[in-house]
Backbone bond lengths (Angstrom), bond angles and torsions (degrees), N, CA, C in turn:
res aa  C-N    CA-C-N  psi(-1)  N-CA   C-N-CA  omega(-1)  CA-C   N-CA-C  phi
1 M - - - 1.486 - - 1.634 102.09 -
2 R 1.357 109.03 143.98 1.478 116.16 177.40 1.546 105.82 -96.42
3 K 1.300 113.37 97.63 1.550 115.86 -178.32 1.482 104.33 -130.62
4 A 1.431 109.58 163.78 1.489 117.44 174.45 1.561 107.85 -157.98
5 E 1.306 114.43 158.09 1.457 120.85 177.09 1.527 105.16 -137.35
6 I 1.344 114.16 130.23 1.549 120.27 -178.56 1.525 107.64 -128.38
7 F 1.304 117.20 134.58 1.515 124.47 176.66 1.542 104.98 -119.00
8 R 1.273 122.22 122.98 1.452 125.80 177.79 1.646 106.32 -131.27
9 E 1.282 109.07 126.38 1.468 113.39 -178.97 1.654 106.11 -135.93
10 T 1.388 114.48 132.15 1.318 119.43 -179.34 1.614 104.65 -131.07
11 K 1.266 118.24 -173.07 1.500 123.17 177.94 1.607 105.42 -74.00
12 E 1.384 115.90 -20.44 1.413 116.53 -177.62 1.500 119.24 -105.38
13 T 1.361 111.73 -23.56 1.539 116.74 -176.37 1.516 110.63 -140.70
14 K 1.387 118.80 165.76 1.322 128.62 167.94 1.554 108.04 -138.96
15 V 1.289 117.74 120.07 1.426 122.21 178.87 1.403 110.47 -130.82
16 E 1.472 115.34 129.92 1.462 122.68 174.34 1.558 103.55 -122.28
17 M 1.326 116.15 135.31 1.520 118.50 -176.29 1.528 105.23 -147.49
18 K 1.322 109.14 138.34 1.584 117.99 164.50 1.398 111.49 -123.97
19 V 1.291 121.78 139.96 1.467 127.22 179.07 1.532 108.52 -129.00
20 N 1.372 110.29 154.33 1.550 120.02 177.00 1.514 96.94 -142.19
21 L 1.438 110.71 109.76 1.484 116.93 177.07 1.523 113.20 -66.83
22 D 1.351 115.63 -23.84 1.442 120.45 -170.52 1.574 105.05 -104.06
23 G 1.286 115.94 34.69 1.474 119.90 -177.13 1.465 112.79 -91.88
24 T 1.376 116.25 -164.35 1.466 123.95 -176.61 1.461 113.02 -116.13
25 G 1.358 115.75 5.01 1.440 121.05 -174.63 1.493 117.97 89.28
26 S 1.446 113.70 18.03 1.401 115.26 179.96 1.475 113.83 -83.79
27 Y 1.360 122.12 148.48 1.447 121.32 -174.39 1.533 111.22 -147.51
28 S 1.382 109.89 154.06 1.397 121.87 167.44 1.588 105.10 -134.17
29 V 1.327 117.32 106.43 1.438 123.38 -177.95 1.590 110.66 -125.18
30 K 1.343 108.29 128.90 1.438 122.03 173.42 1.470 112.88 -131.28
31 T 1.343 120.31 112.09 1.430 120.37 174.17 1.562 108.81 -128.79
32 D 1.248 114.38 172.28 1.525 117.61 175.06 1.552 111.87 -84.02
33 I 1.323 116.95 -2.04 1.407 120.20 172.44 1.542 113.27 -119.81
34 P 1.321 113.28 107.15 1.497 117.43 -170.63 1.522 113.74 -55.54
35 F 1.356 115.31 -42.59 1.501 117.32 179.48 1.448 108.96 -65.13
36 L 1.268 125.87 -33.80 1.512 124.58 178.17 1.408 106.43 -68.61
37 T 1.365 125.91 -44.06 1.335 131.40 175.82 1.546 113.05 -51.12
38 H 1.292 116.32 -44.72 1.465 121.51 177.73 1.629 109.46 -68.97
39 M 1.285 117.17 -39.01 1.462 120.55 -178.02 1.525 109.56 -65.85
40 L 1.361 121.20 -43.68 1.412 126.27 174.89 1.608 110.89 -63.22
41 E 1.244 120.83 -36.83 1.424 122.93 173.81 1.541 110.43 -62.74
42 L 1.409 117.56 -44.39 1.396 117.74 176.31 1.543 110.69 -62.52
43 F 1.300 118.33 -39.93 1.508 123.87 -175.42 1.536 102.73 -60.85
44 S 1.263 122.20 -48.65 1.339 122.48 -175.88 1.607 115.80 -64.48
45 R 1.300 112.96 -41.40 1.481 122.97 176.31 1.562 109.66 -58.46
46 H 1.272 113.67 -48.79 1.523 119.33 -173.46 1.390 114.99 -81.47
47 S 1.385 120.98 -25.67 1.479 125.66 175.33 1.492 113.17 -85.35
48 L 1.321 120.00 -22.69 1.411 129.88 -172.02 1.476 114.00 68.79
49 I 1.459 112.77 17.20 1.494 120.07 175.15 1.501 106.47 -90.20
50 D 1.415 111.35 123.11 1.449 117.36 173.60 1.417 109.94 -66.01
51 L 1.328 116.39 135.07 1.482 122.63 -172.16 1.586 113.17 -134.82
52 E 1.330 111.31 124.11 1.466 118.10 169.69 1.452 109.71 -115.71
53 V 1.303 123.82 121.40 1.458 120.91 -179.91 1.528 109.74 -140.39
54 T 1.370 113.62 134.44 1.436 120.90 168.08 1.556 106.11 -127.10
55 A 1.361 115.30 121.52 1.451 114.80 -173.25 1.632 108.53 -138.79
56 T 1.233 118.27 124.02 1.506 122.70 175.62 1.459 112.25 -129.87
57 G 1.313 117.11 147.57 1.450 124.00 -178.57 1.436 116.38 -162.06
58 D 1.299 115.34 -175.20 1.571 123.08 -175.80 1.449 106.25 -81.60
59 V 1.267 123.31 62.78 1.535 128.09 -177.88 1.480 108.37 -68.31
60 E 1.361 114.17 -25.10 1.603 115.34 176.50 1.464 111.84 -68.73
61 V 1.332 120.41 -17.07 1.454 123.75 176.39 1.483 110.06 -91.63
62 D 1.358 116.98 -49.32 1.494 121.49 -175.40 1.514 105.19 -168.65
63 H 1.345 118.72 150.15 1.445 125.97 172.56 1.537 106.54 -73.51
64 H 1.243 122.62 -26.57 1.503 127.46 -161.31 1.515 106.99 -55.72
65 H 1.408 120.80 -48.59 1.389 118.42 -168.11 1.549 115.77 -68.31
66 L 1.361 113.97 -30.52 1.372 113.10 -179.79 1.509 113.56 -85.61
67 I 1.330 120.89 -38.35 1.345 126.17 172.75 1.627 110.15 -47.69
68 E 1.410 108.40 -54.33 1.483 119.77 -176.36 1.469 110.36 -57.89
69 D 1.346 118.53 -49.35 1.422 125.36 -174.90 1.553 115.31 -69.14
70 V 1.282 115.82 -33.37 1.442 117.71 173.97 1.523 109.10 -74.07
71 G 1.244 122.53 -35.24 1.494 122.59 166.34 1.470 112.40 -54.36
72 I 1.308 119.52 -47.51 1.502 125.52 177.96 1.455 110.20 -57.58
73 V 1.314 116.59 -50.54 1.457 119.96 -176.04 1.581 115.77 -70.43
74 L 1.265 119.77 -32.92 1.386 128.13 171.36 1.532 110.87 -62.15
75 G 1.311 116.20 -47.34 1.416 117.53 175.33 1.577 113.93 -64.84
76 E 1.219 119.77 -40.24 1.460 128.68 -176.33 1.685 104.47 -62.54
77 A 1.450 109.26 -49.50 1.486 115.33 -174.35 1.496 112.09 -60.77
78 I 1.387 118.10 -42.37 1.414 120.53 -176.41 1.459 107.82 -72.40
79 G 1.372 122.64 -40.62 1.500 127.23 175.02 1.567 112.22 -54.53
80 K 1.353 110.70 -43.69 1.485 116.57 -176.52 1.592 107.74 -69.71
81 A 1.306 117.00 -43.50 1.476 120.66 178.50 1.494 114.39 -65.07
82 L 1.361 116.21 -27.74 1.432 116.58 176.77 1.564 114.74 -70.92
83 G 1.281 119.56 -24.33 1.383 122.87 177.22 1.495 112.14 64.31
84 D 1.440 117.93 -126.79 1.385 119.87 -174.67 1.625 110.86 -84.67
85 K 1.344 117.84 -0.99 1.431 129.77 178.93 1.569 113.11 64.21
86 K 1.246 116.34 23.98 1.499 119.27 -179.55 1.553 108.94 -67.65
87 G 1.243 113.65 131.42 1.451 125.70 174.47 1.494 118.96 77.35
88 I 1.398 113.61 5.51 1.518 115.93 -176.62 1.663 108.83 -81.49
89 N 1.247 111.51 159.39 1.491 115.03 175.13 1.482 112.55 -58.17
90 R 1.309 118.80 -42.00 1.438 130.34 177.31 1.606 111.38 88.19
91 Y 1.412 115.47 -41.40 1.386 125.98 -176.09 1.511 106.66 -103.61
92 G 1.317 119.40 143.63 1.500 124.87 171.59 1.457 105.19 -147.22
93 F 1.377 112.60 150.90 1.496 122.97 174.69 1.451 110.97 -154.31
94 F 1.332 116.37 153.20 1.472 120.38 172.75 1.425 107.31 -162.34
95 T 1.314 117.28 150.99 1.473 128.60 171.95 1.510 109.31 -119.60
96 L 1.254 120.70 127.53 1.403 122.54 -166.98 1.634 111.55 -130.65
97 P 1.328 113.68 116.88 1.559 111.45 173.04 1.461 109.10 -85.30
98 M 1.280 119.64 146.03 1.490 126.47 166.87 1.492 107.39 -139.66
99 D 1.293 116.77 92.83 1.396 122.63 -177.05 1.513 109.35 62.07
100 E 1.285 112.94 -119.53 1.499 121.11 179.34 1.470 118.03 -81.22
101 V 1.418 115.52 -4.53 1.363 121.50 -176.87 1.559 111.47 -101.17
102 L 1.397 115.83 145.53 1.405 120.75 174.67 1.477 107.32 -130.42
103 I 1.337 116.39 119.82 1.598 123.92 -178.25 1.458 107.79 -114.77
104 S 1.340 122.10 141.47 1.486 126.13 161.93 1.422 110.83 -119.71
105 A 1.280 116.69 142.37 1.504 121.10 173.71 1.541 108.76 -133.28
106 V 1.274 117.93 136.44 1.451 124.40 179.97 1.558 105.29 -133.36
107 V 1.476 112.03 136.43 1.484 113.25 -176.19 1.493 103.45 -139.77
108 D 1.397 114.34 145.38 1.380 127.35 173.63 1.558 107.72 -128.43
109 L 1.382 115.77 117.98 1.405 116.42 -179.51 1.496 108.05 -85.51
110 S 1.206 120.88 67.37 1.456 128.17 -165.79 1.422 111.36 -85.72
111 G 1.458 123.73 -24.91 1.378 121.99 -168.59 1.482 111.50 89.10
112 R 1.347 120.98 -1.26 1.453 126.57 174.43 1.430 110.30 -120.80
113 P 1.271 121.36 111.49 1.524 125.21 -178.74 1.559 114.07 -69.90
114 Y 1.324 114.38 128.20 1.407 123.45 171.84 1.461 110.25 -149.36
115 F 1.338 121.05 145.13 1.410 123.72 -175.76 1.497 113.00 -141.89
116 V 1.286 117.51 129.89 1.503 128.67 173.76 1.500 111.22 -128.27
117 Y 1.349 116.52 128.73 1.510 119.35 -171.05 1.638 100.68 -141.88
118 R 1.304 118.40 103.06 1.416 121.24 -168.97 1.627 109.42 -128.70
119 G 1.246 111.81 146.87 1.548 122.29 171.62 1.507 115.75 88.20
120 F 1.319 118.03 8.41 1.463 122.96 -173.99 1.541 102.06 -99.59
121 P 1.383 116.13 157.43 1.499 123.26 174.65 1.520 109.55 -76.15
122 E 1.290 114.21 145.70 1.619 118.37 -175.27 1.500 104.51 -96.98
123 F 1.274 120.94 -41.19 1.434 120.30 -167.07 1.562 110.44 -120.60
124 A 1.388 110.82 84.10 1.412 122.85 -172.37 1.575 106.37 -153.43
125 T 1.362 113.41 158.26 1.465 121.30 177.95 1.546 108.00 -129.92
126 L 1.366 108.92 134.37 1.526 118.38 177.59 1.467 106.52 -127.36
127 M 1.424 118.77 123.21 1.448 124.61 177.69 1.534 108.70 51.20
128 G 1.408 119.76 40.42 1.416 122.75 178.35 1.579 113.87 74.19
129 I 1.259 113.84 5.85 1.534 119.53 176.68 1.460 112.24 -108.60
130 E 1.401 115.06 129.70 1.474 117.58 174.83 1.500 107.97 -59.48
131 F 1.372 114.89 125.73 1.441 116.57 -173.13 1.611 110.22 -66.43
132 D 1.269 119.32 -20.43 1.418 120.72 179.27 1.481 111.04 -67.19
133 L 1.355 122.58 -18.09 1.410 122.14 -179.20 1.525 114.52 -70.20
134 F 1.352 115.12 -14.97 1.500 118.62 172.23 1.509 109.89 -73.51
135 R 1.316 121.74 -32.34 1.425 124.03 166.21 1.438 113.87 -56.34
136 E 1.376 114.49 -46.68 1.512 119.66 174.72 1.403 114.05 -58.56
137 F 1.399 117.86 -42.52 1.457 124.83 176.74 1.576 115.14 -54.30
138 W 1.325 114.76 -48.56 1.375 120.92 -178.34 1.564 116.18 -81.69
139 K 1.311 114.09 -25.97 1.468 119.83 166.18 1.508 110.41 -60.89
140 S 1.309 115.70 -49.90 1.486 121.49 -178.08 1.561 111.34 -62.70
141 F 1.282 113.22 -43.30 1.424 117.33 172.34 1.457 119.58 -59.74
142 A 1.360 114.19 -48.39 1.545 116.84 168.95 1.547 115.61 -51.39
143 Y 1.138 116.79 -50.50 1.469 123.56 -176.87 1.512 113.49 -64.76
144 S 1.284 111.49 -43.70 1.481 112.24 178.85 1.497 114.32 -77.61
145 L 1.285 122.13 -24.49 1.498 130.50 175.36 1.546 104.04 -78.66
146 K 1.350 124.80 -27.03 1.406 135.57 -174.34 1.569 103.72 60.26
147 C 1.317 115.18 59.16 1.439 123.21 174.65 1.491 114.72 -124.01
148 N 1.350 117.20 156.73 1.519 114.18 166.03 1.577 104.04 -85.55
149 L 1.343 111.02 136.25 1.456 118.88 -177.75 1.565 101.76 -135.60
150 H 1.335 113.34 121.94 1.537 116.21 175.72 1.525 103.11 -126.54
151 V 1.349 113.32 121.87 1.545 122.92 178.84 1.531 104.58 -119.12
152 N 1.393 114.84 128.96 1.394 118.14 172.05 1.530 110.19 -130.26
153 C 1.332 112.18 137.25 1.503 116.60 172.01 1.563 106.52 -103.47
154 H 1.309 114.81 105.61 1.459 124.66 -170.36 1.677 105.77 -65.29
155 Y 1.279 112.70 -45.59 1.477 117.11 174.96 1.502 106.14 -170.48
156 G 1.413 115.44 169.05 1.382 123.60 -177.57 1.536 109.32 152.95
157 L 1.450 111.13 166.12 1.479 121.84 -179.74 1.398 117.25 -118.80
158 N 1.396 113.77 -45.18 1.410 124.36 -169.52 1.554 112.19 -82.87
159 L 1.390 118.37 120.91 1.452 118.76 -178.43 1.539 117.91 -58.84
160 H 1.398 108.74 -39.59 1.540 118.59 -179.30 1.544 105.21 -59.70
161 H 1.226 118.77 -46.61 1.500 124.00 -170.24 1.631 104.38 -68.25
162 M 1.288 114.52 -38.50 1.506 118.32 -178.95 1.584 107.99 -66.36
163 A 1.299 117.20 -47.92 1.487 117.63 179.09 1.448 112.17 -66.41
164 E 1.362 119.39 -49.89 1.438 119.90 178.90 1.457 116.37 -63.80
165 G 1.311 116.12 -37.25 1.516 119.04 174.70 1.491 111.73 -62.84
166 T 1.421 115.33 -39.25 1.470 112.89 -179.62 1.467 113.23 -67.46
167 F 1.328 121.72 -39.41 1.470 121.16 175.64 1.485 113.98 -60.84
168 K 1.416 118.10 -36.92 1.373 114.83 -177.42 1.564 110.32 -82.25
169 C 1.329 119.26 -24.59 1.352 124.38 -179.61 1.603 113.97 -70.77
170 V 1.405 109.45 -47.36 1.451 115.36 175.43 1.497 112.17 -64.72
171 A 1.274 115.66 -34.68 1.511 123.21 -179.50 1.654 108.07 -61.03
172 R 1.312 114.05 -42.98 1.400 120.89 -178.48 1.565 109.66 -67.74
173 A 1.300 116.78 -39.06 1.410 124.18 -174.87 1.554 104.05 -71.27
174 I 1.376 120.94 -45.47 1.444 122.49 174.14 1.433 114.09 -61.65
175 R 1.249 122.68 -36.72 1.432 129.57 175.01 1.373 115.65 -55.31
176 M 1.370 116.39 -39.29 1.498 123.14 176.60 1.502 109.50 -76.18
177 A 1.284 117.45 -44.15 1.454 123.12 -172.06 1.647 111.37 -67.12
178 V 1.316 113.51 -34.56 1.590 112.98 -177.14 1.579 107.10 -93.40
179 M 1.200 123.41 -2.70 1.589 125.21 179.42 1.572 97.93 -64.86
180 V 1.351 102.33 146.75 1.611 114.06 172.90 1.543 108.31 -93.59
181 D 1.265 110.16 135.44 1.543 117.31 176.80 1.428 103.42 -105.71
182 E 1.371 119.48 115.60 1.434 123.02 -178.69 1.458 117.37 -58.44
183 R 1.415 119.79 -26.82 1.338 128.89 -178.84 1.521 111.30 -73.42
184 A 1.350 116.16 -28.66 1.412 119.16 -166.09 1.622 108.98 -74.84
185 G 1.216 115.08 -50.12 1.517 120.69 173.14 1.545 111.32 79.97
186 G 1.163 120.86 -58.91 1.453 120.21 -175.01 1.503 114.37 -108.19
187 I 1.395 115.22 -151.57 1.520 121.52 -174.95 1.597 104.05 -77.47
188 P 1.259 118.39 134.23 1.519 119.51 -178.39 1.484 110.92 -83.15
189 S 1.299 113.58 60.27 1.450 120.23 177.94 1.575 112.28 -157.31
190 T 1.355 118.33 139.16 1.431 117.85 174.66 1.578 110.41 -67.18
191 K 1.313 119.05 -14.37 1.429 119.94 179.38 1.556 112.11 -74.47
192 G 1.338 112.24 -24.01 1.524 119.24 -174.82 1.439 115.18 82.09
193 I 1.367 117.00 6.38 1.479 121.97 171.98 1.446 110.79 -148.22
194 L 1.272 116.29 155.09 1.537 121.09 169.96 1.579 106.55 -127.08
């Protein structure tokens, strides 16, 4: 089983996480930000990655620290669970409609981090959270997982739909990328390493 456990503690946050890449999408998530908790539950359900998360932080100061650190730990945990990446699809992509919103996510588990995030509002607030913090979450996730992650909002109006659609869409792309292809056998690269 491809599993991992990560513990990260700073002066600002404390995050404990367990993942199982070969799960069924079961989850137990507790964070100090209810909306983040819900988004992680959606990620687990749509990626089929079992997820256990406990995350606390100085949310009375700012939501930034906890949201960013949870993104870091989620990326680290998935990366650790992938091990040498033998037999995985490596690439994943999905386009997801959520009412008036259309989101696309593309991932390459290349070992080289790169992040693109386009079409989202910069100066908006959702549930008391600066919307741009979701960009910080996915950027932290991509860099700690060492993957290419491109997320595009083609169009939409509702911020909740944009945030929720993004978590579901990236989850579906990750689900495809981490799946093992029985025909592949080795590392999915002519370099022999990812």
